[in-house]
Backbone as a chain_set.jsonl record, in Angstrom:
{"seq": "MLDESALRKHLATLGWGAVDHGAATFRCSHATEEGEVVVYLRLQEHWLVGSVVPFLSTKGDNSFELARWLLRMNRDMHQVKFAYDEDGDVILTVELPTESLDYSEIRAALEGLVAQAVKHRRTLRAAAAS", "coords": {"N": [[14.899, 10.538, 12.64], [13.456, 9.591, 9.599], [14.78, 10.169, 6.434], [14.761, 11.073, 2.861], [17.071, 10.002, 1.669], [17.842, 7.903, 3.416], [15.515, 6.395, 3.197], [15.728, 5.618, 0.507], [18.008, 4.002, 0.52], [17.104, 1.896, 2.19], [15.042, 0.928, 0.613], [16.504, 0.004, -1.589], [17.989, -1.932, -0.358], [16.033, -3.777, 0.15], [15.459, -4.566, -2.443], [13.693, -3.177, -3.893], [13.006, -1.157, -6.556], [13.115, 2.241, -6.679], [11.405, 4.861, -8.179], [11.411, 8.306, -8.747], [8.506, 10.144, -8.154], [7.267, 12.692, -8.068], [7.17, 15.271, -5.456], [8.979, 14.064, -2.732], [7.95, 11.565, -3.152], [7.765, 8.265, -4.2], [7.634, 5.669, -6.776], [7.228, 2.358, -6.703], [7.726, -0.709, -8.001], [6.718, -4.036, -7.588], [7.341, -7.322, -8.034], [5.267, -10.247, -7.878], [4.009, -13.57, -7.32], [1.427, -13.381, -8.194], [1.448, -11.441, -10.008], [2.484, -8.062, -10.924], [2.769, -5.607, -8.284], [2.188, -2.283, -7.683], [3.446, 0.11, -5.645], [3.105, 3.226, -4.162], [5.09, 5.414, -2.452], [5.151, 7.877, -0.058], [6.939, 10.255, 1.573], [6.376, 12.053, 4.328], [6.359, 14.862, 6.598], [6.223, 13.633, 9.252], [5.389, 11.102, 8.712], [5.561, 8.006, 6.897], [4.001, 6.955, 4.12], [2.611, 4.347, 2.467], [1.029, 3.216, -0.407], [-1.27, 1.313, -2.469], [-2.562, 2.339, -5.299], [-4.953, 2.918, -7.696], [-6.405, 0.402, -5.7], [-8.765, -0.991, -6.173], [-10.691, 0.026, -8.771], [-13.376, 1.901, -8.812], [-14.695, 4.209, -9.175], [-16.238, 5.479, -7.3], [-18.582, 4.173, -7.251], [-19.544, 2.429, -5.017], [-20.698, -0.357, -3.358], [-22.913, -1.113, -0.575], [-22.287, -3.649, 0.448], [-19.609, -4.006, -0.336], [-18.353, -2.046, 1.122], [-18.834, -3.008, 3.693], [-17.367, -5.38, 3.613], [-14.801, -4.422, 3.228], [-14.44, -3.025, 5.681], [-14.516, -5.297, 7.464], [-12.202, -6.625, 6.558], [-10.266, -4.625, 7.255], [-10.462, -4.763, 9.99], [-9.185, -7.173, 10.545], [-6.619, -7.081, 9.497], [-3.175, -6.286, 10.124], [-1.634, -3.278, 10.565], [-2.019, -2.532, 7.841], [-4.551, -1.005, 5.85], [-7.712, -0.598, 4.175], [-9.139, 2.05, 2.274], [-10.993, 4.767, 0.864], [-10.177, 6.789, -1.873], [-9.934, 10.24, -3.143], [-11.421, 10.085, -5.462], [-13.176, 8.125, -4.974], [-12.346, 5.6, -5.416], [-11.017, 2.466, -4.239], [-8.357, 2.107, -2.088], [-5.339, 0.617, -0.838], [-3.513, 0.849, 2.059], [-0.557, 1.74, 4.072], [0.51, 3.25, 7.052], [3.244, 4.837, 8.529], [4.757, 6.113, 11.472], [7.501, 8.295, 11.35], [9.432, 9.019, 13.322], [11.148, 7.236, 14.848], [11.622, 5.242, 13.082], [12.798, 2.272, 11.774], [14.724, 0.068, 9.62], [13.808, -2.59, 9.769], [11.111, -2.294, 10.516], [10.111, -0.853, 8.382], [10.492, -2.774, 6.337], [8.803, -4.916, 7.233], [6.204, -3.683, 7.207], [6.059, -2.935, 4.481], [6.222, -5.471, 3.223], [3.992, -6.585, 4.403], [1.969, -4.998, 3.292], [2.26, -5.566, 0.502], [1.666, -8.403, 0.615], [-0.945, -8.384, 1.551], [-2.151, -6.997, -0.535], [-1.833, -8.831, -2.568], [-3.227, -11.059, -1.609], [-5.912, -9.962, -1.305], [-6.487, -8.95, -3.744], [-6.69, -11.261, -5.321], [-8.861, -12.413, -4.137], [-10.943, -10.544, -4.714], [-10.864, -10.618, -7.532], [-11.738, -13.265, -7.947], [-14.301, -13.029, -6.858], [-15.449, -11.208, -8.678], [-15.435, -12.721, -11.001], [-17.353, -14.668, -10.449]], "CA": [[13.894, 10.795, 11.663], [13.74, 9.045, 8.311], [14.812, 11.136, 5.34], [14.726, 10.413, 1.588], [18.351, 9.262, 1.441], [17.825, 6.659, 4.169], [14.442, 5.586, 2.66], [16.263, 5.018, -0.685], [18.873, 2.901, 0.931], [16.283, 0.802, 2.713], [14.267, 0.342, -0.494], [17.518, -0.729, -2.34], [18.306, -3.231, 0.429], [14.829, -4.625, 0.006], [15.39, -4.866, -3.76], [12.65, -2.442, -4.545], [13.525, -0.003, -7.366], [12.25, 3.453, -6.396], [11.475, 5.863, -9.158], [10.813, 9.561, -8.298], [7.112, 10.411, -8.662], [6.819, 13.944, -7.405], [7.939, 15.714, -4.251], [9.126, 13.124, -1.707], [7.015, 10.431, -3.507], [8.407, 7.229, -5.068], [6.793, 4.714, -7.339], [7.891, 1.081, -6.54], [7.003, -1.912, -8.73], [7.129, -5.273, -6.88], [6.854, -8.612, -8.677], [4.821, -11.271, -7.062], [3.391, -14.693, -8.069], [0.128, -12.987, -8.764], [1.683, -10.272, -10.889], [3.108, -6.782, -10.344], [2.051, -4.71, -7.337], [2.753, -1.09, -7.628], [3.338, 0.84, -4.398], [3.521, 4.543, -4.04], [5.526, 5.714, -1.102], [5.216, 9.301, 0.243], [7.589, 10.547, 2.85], [5.922, 13.329, 4.869], [7.219, 15.284, 7.746], [6.117, 12.705, 10.356], [4.783, 9.84, 8.318], [5.812, 7.303, 5.62], [2.768, 6.422, 3.679], [2.69, 3.429, 1.282], [-0.301, 2.873, -0.941], [-1.599, 0.689, -3.735], [-3.576, 3.248, -5.735], [-6.057, 2.374, -6.976], [-6.459, -1.032, -5.507], [-9.904, -1.366, -6.947], [-11.229, 1.15, -9.429], [-14.832, 1.851, -8.69], [-15.157, 5.5, -9.566], [-17.2, 5.881, -6.348], [-19.821, 3.324, -7.205], [-19.253, 1.444, -3.972], [-21.876, -0.942, -2.699], [-22.866, -1.291, 0.915], [-21.593, -4.941, 0.693], [-18.22, -3.757, -0.536], [-17.985, -1.212, 2.345], [-18.847, -3.915, 4.888], [-16.314, -6.332, 3.409], [-13.645, -3.659, 3.521], [-14.381, -2.852, 7.196], [-14.144, -6.517, 8.019], [-10.771, -6.836, 6.301], [-9.536, -3.723, 8.142], [-10.388, -5.297, 11.431], [-8.313, -8.412, 10.683], [-5.253, -6.804, 8.946], [-2.162, -5.618, 10.974], [-1.121, -1.997, 9.981], [-2.497, -2.225, 6.46], [-5.976, -0.663, 5.817], [-8.393, -0.172, 3.002], [-9.776, 3.407, 2.349], [-11.417, 5.41, -0.394], [-9.517, 8.042, -2.248], [-10.869, 11.337, -3.523], [-12.172, 9.724, -6.636], [-14.083, 7.048, -4.6], [-11.701, 4.262, -5.705], [-10.492, 1.643, -3.116], [-6.888, 2.075, -2.041], [-4.778, -0.201, 0.262], [-2.442, 1.74, 2.547], [-0.013, 1.59, 5.358], [1.119, 4.52, 7.476], [4.237, 4.596, 9.706], [5.486, 7.329, 12.026], [8.944, 8.358, 10.946], [10.253, 9.465, 14.389], [12.198, 6.316, 15.172], [11.406, 4.173, 12.234], [14.025, 1.543, 11.281], [14.636, -0.853, 8.543], [12.944, -3.839, 9.951], [9.749, -1.875, 10.544], [9.719, -0.529, 6.991], [10.419, -4.076, 5.596], [7.571, -5.606, 7.675], [5.09, -2.881, 6.723], [5.872, -3.079, 3.015], [5.969, -6.795, 2.906], [2.58, -6.837, 4.815], [1.149, -4.349, 2.309], [2.223, -6.381, -0.767], [1.04, -9.696, 0.891], [-2.441, -8.153, 1.594], [-2.549, -6.612, -1.917], [-1.929, -10.042, -3.453], [-4.366, -11.823, -1.078], [-7.175, -9.389, -1.521], [-6.626, -8.844, -5.236], [-7.112, -12.592, -5.737], [-10.315, -12.577, -3.557], [-11.809, -9.633, -5.495], [-10.912, -11.11, -8.855], [-12.539, -14.344, -7.875], [-15.755, -12.603, -6.706], [-15.909, -10.636, -9.851], [-15.642, -13.74, -11.981], [-18.484, -15.493, -10.214]], "C": [[14.319, 10.371, 10.26], [13.766, 10.184, 7.32], [14.852, 10.383, 4.031], [15.898, 9.595, 1.274], [18.255, 7.849, 2.145], [16.695, 5.765, 3.616], [15.003, 4.924, 1.342], [17.193, 3.82, -0.423], [18.128, 1.64, 1.4], [15.557, 0.117, 1.535], [15.32, -0.506, -1.415], [17.82, -2.001, -1.618], [17.146, -4.187, 0.342], [14.734, -5.185, -1.447], [14.206, -4.261, -4.6], [13.271, -1.208, -5.18], [12.544, 1.099, -7.05], [12.453, 4.531, -7.509], [10.751, 7.146, -8.614], [9.482, 9.689, -8.963], [6.551, 11.63, -8.067], [7.592, 14.184, -6.195], [7.881, 14.537, -3.119], [8.16, 11.898, -1.926], [7.881, 9.444, -4.473], [7.374, 6.205, -5.597], [7.703, 3.409, -7.392], [7.142, -0.05, -7.149], [7.598, -3.22, -8.059], [6.517, -6.465, -7.564], [6.494, -9.606, -7.681], [4.317, -12.423, -7.911], [2.173, -14.363, -8.698], [0.286, -11.81, -9.695], [2.241, -9.117, -10.152], [2.16, -6.137, -9.43], [2.814, -3.433, -7.413], [2.445, -0.299, -6.403], [3.797, 2.234, -4.554], [3.87, 4.847, -2.631], [5.699, 7.26, -1.08], [5.81, 9.531, 1.549], [7.109, 12.031, 3.186], [6.66, 13.729, 6.018], [7.334, 14.263, 8.871], [5.691, 11.322, 9.993], [5.433, 9.301, 7.021], [4.574, 6.676, 5.311], [2.964, 5.61, 2.429], [1.285, 3.051, 0.862], [-0.307, 2.18, -2.286], [-2.773, 1.453, -4.241], [-3.749, 3.16, -7.206], [-5.862, 0.934, -6.75], [-7.575, -1.676, -6.253], [-10.496, -0.097, -7.525], [-12.708, 0.991, -9.477], [-15.534, 3.175, -9.124], [-16.332, 5.957, -8.559], [-18.476, 5.101, -6.284], [-19.522, 2.113, -6.273], [-20.497, 0.928, -3.291], [-21.757, -1.008, -1.167], [-22.056, -2.583, 1.287], [-20.092, -4.829, 0.576], [-17.62, -3.049, 0.743], [-17.91, -2.096, 3.529], [-17.679, -4.888, 4.827], [-14.954, -5.611, 3.727], [-13.379, -3.418, 5.033], [-13.986, -4.172, 7.88], [-12.752, -6.878, 7.852], [-9.927, -5.922, 7.155], [-9.346, -4.208, 9.583], [-9.305, -6.386, 11.518], [-6.949, -8.171, 10.21], [-4.386, -5.929, 9.996], [-1.59, -4.479, 10.124], [-1.727, -1.582, 8.656], [-4.028, -1.987, 6.481], [-6.394, -0.29, 4.419], [-8.995, 1.281, 3.304], [-10.294, 3.75, 0.945], [-10.572, 6.636, -0.678], [-10.481, 9.069, -2.698], [-11.744, 11.092, -4.692], [-13.23, 8.645, -6.226], [-13.516, 5.659, -4.912], [-11.204, 3.729, -4.316], [-8.976, 1.749, -3.167], [-6.514, 1.183, -0.855], [-3.552, 0.642, 0.747], [-1.942, 1.327, 3.89], [0.66, 2.928, 5.715], [1.978, 4.292, 8.695], [4.773, 5.902, 10.153], [6.927, 7.226, 11.818], [9.888, 8.637, 12.119], [11.433, 8.551, 14.651], [12.147, 5.055, 14.296], [12.756, 3.509, 11.727], [13.71, 0.575, 10.183], [13.626, -1.985, 8.639], [11.462, -3.383, 10.072], [9.288, -1.528, 9.185], [9.551, -1.828, 6.199], [9.125, -4.807, 5.998], [6.289, -4.974, 7.215], [4.869, -3.075, 5.172], [5.56, -4.48, 2.584], [4.497, -7.182, 3.271], [1.653, -6.244, 3.734], [1.109, -5.144, 0.981], [1.486, -7.735, -0.492], [-0.461, -9.433, 0.956], [-2.981, -7.779, 0.236], [-2.721, -7.908, -2.683], [-3.136, -10.891, -2.926], [-5.706, -11.36, -1.391], [-7.481, -9.207, -2.954], [-7.241, -10.133, -5.751], [-8.604, -12.814, -5.37], [-11.251, -11.721, -4.32], [-11.975, -10.112, -6.861], [-11.836, -12.363, -8.914], [-14.101, -13.961, -7.629], [-16.255, -11.947, -7.912], [-16.135, -11.636, -10.937], [-16.87, -14.645, -11.733], [-19.872, -14.812, -10.351]], "O": [[15.396, 10.736, 9.788], [12.902, 11.061, 7.341], [14.967, 9.158, 4.049], [15.753, 8.546, 0.648], [18.54, 6.807, 1.554], [16.849, 4.545, 3.556], [14.741, 3.741, 1.122], [17.126, 2.787, -1.089], [18.475, 0.51, 1.057], [15.472, -1.11, 1.474], [14.982, -1.58, -1.913], [17.898, -3.061, -2.239], [17.366, -5.392, 0.471], [14.019, -6.161, -1.675], [13.82, -4.687, -5.688], [13.919, -0.375, -4.546], [11.328, 0.931, -7.136], [13.563, 5.022, -7.713], [9.637, 7.064, -8.098], [9.317, 9.398, -10.147], [5.418, 11.607, -7.586], [8.538, 13.464, -5.879], [6.798, 14.148, -2.681], [7.651, 11.313, -0.969], [8.58, 9.877, -5.389], [6.374, 5.924, -4.937], [8.758, 3.39, -8.025], [5.988, -0.293, -6.796], [8.812, -3.418, -8.005], [5.295, -6.585, -7.654], [7.239, -9.852, -6.733], [4.206, -12.27, -9.127], [1.824, -14.99, -9.699], [-0.716, -11.24, -10.125], [2.452, -9.154, -8.94], [0.953, -6.08, -9.667], [4.029, -3.463, -7.22], [1.273, -0.044, -6.126], [4.893, 2.415, -5.085], [3.094, 4.595, -1.71], [6.312, 7.843, -1.974], [5.286, 9.074, 2.564], [7.379, 13.008, 2.488], [7.562, 13.004, 6.439], [8.426, 14.046, 9.394], [5.628, 10.443, 10.853], [5.808, 10.086, 6.15], [4.059, 5.906, 6.122], [3.439, 6.134, 1.421], [0.464, 2.624, 1.674], [0.548, 2.432, -3.135], [-3.879, 1.292, -3.726], [-2.771, 3.315, -7.938], [-5.198, 0.274, -7.55], [-7.422, -2.726, -6.877], [-10.785, 0.815, -6.75], [-13.237, 0.07, -10.099], [-16.735, 3.233, -9.385], [-17.243, 6.693, -8.938], [-19.328, 5.307, -5.421], [-19.291, 0.984, -6.708], [-21.262, 1.698, -2.711], [-20.673, -0.964, -0.585], [-21.288, -2.614, 2.248], [-19.366, -5.492, 1.317], [-16.584, -3.42, 1.294], [-16.985, -1.956, 4.329], [-17.066, -5.193, 5.849], [-14.095, -6.164, 4.415], [-12.271, -3.587, 5.543], [-13.178, -4.145, 8.808], [-12.107, -7.368, 8.779], [-8.947, -6.382, 7.74], [-8.307, -4.086, 10.231], [-8.591, -6.463, 12.518], [-6.093, -9.011, 10.488], [-4.888, -4.989, 10.613], [-1.096, -4.742, 9.028], [-1.92, -0.393, 8.398], [-4.73, -2.769, 7.123], [-5.627, 0.228, 3.607], [-9.294, 1.62, 4.449], [-10.017, 3.041, -0.022], [-10.297, 7.428, 0.223], [-11.694, 8.859, -2.665], [-12.719, 11.812, -4.906], [-14.083, 8.293, -7.041], [-14.184, 4.652, -4.676], [-11.013, 4.499, -3.375], [-8.379, 1.497, -4.214], [-7.327, 1.018, 0.054], [-2.708, 1.066, -0.041], [-2.625, 0.721, 4.715], [1.257, 3.615, 4.887], [1.584, 3.695, 9.697], [5.201, 6.723, 9.341], [7.535, 6.187, 12.077], [11.097, 8.5, 11.927], [12.579, 8.999, 14.68], [12.564, 3.97, 14.703], [13.688, 4.201, 11.318], [12.549, 0.309, 9.872], [12.79, -2.261, 7.778], [10.608, -4.184, 9.693], [8.161, -1.867, 8.824], [8.573, -1.976, 5.465], [8.415, -5.278, 5.11], [5.354, -5.691, 6.858], [3.773, -3.319, 4.668], [4.739, -4.692, 1.692], [3.855, -7.97, 2.577], [0.688, -6.882, 3.312], [0.036, -5.359, 0.418], [0.722, -8.16, -1.359], [-1.212, -10.251, 0.423], [-4.092, -8.159, -0.135], [-3.709, -8.051, -3.403], [-3.95, -11.37, -3.716], [-6.592, -12.154, -1.709], [-8.64, -9.302, -3.356], [-8.198, -10.108, -6.524], [-9.424, -13.304, -6.146], [-12.364, -12.183, -4.573], [-13.085, -10.06, -7.39], [-12.631, -12.489, -9.846], [-15.004, -14.581, -8.191], [-17.441, -12.094, -8.205], [-17.008, -11.399, -11.772], [-17.367, -15.298, -12.65], [-20.9, -15.463, -10.163]]}, "num_chains": 1, "name": "protein.A"}
């Protein structure tokens, strides 16, 4: 079972600085070519949840077209999924069961989360500019 100490070690190995952000929650800032991506990691009893919150601030004003696009992206992404948070904003998240979770699985999931954040942030910025 993954605990906070092991998660901190894994994040340090990845070069991700983890700052405490509440109970069993870390704020990690990751530099990319497209700018900084902030990922919040929450270690729950049986799950490690990583989220980019908000990915797109909409305050619940989400069009049908946006919802369809998010569903299409969810279909094509591995592990990483879009969702709406309690404020109606779009989040990008990955959830991993902690039972036998190892470093390589955490690395792959977090790298995938950041890669999808960069890819889709670029897409949404381009769509907003046109």
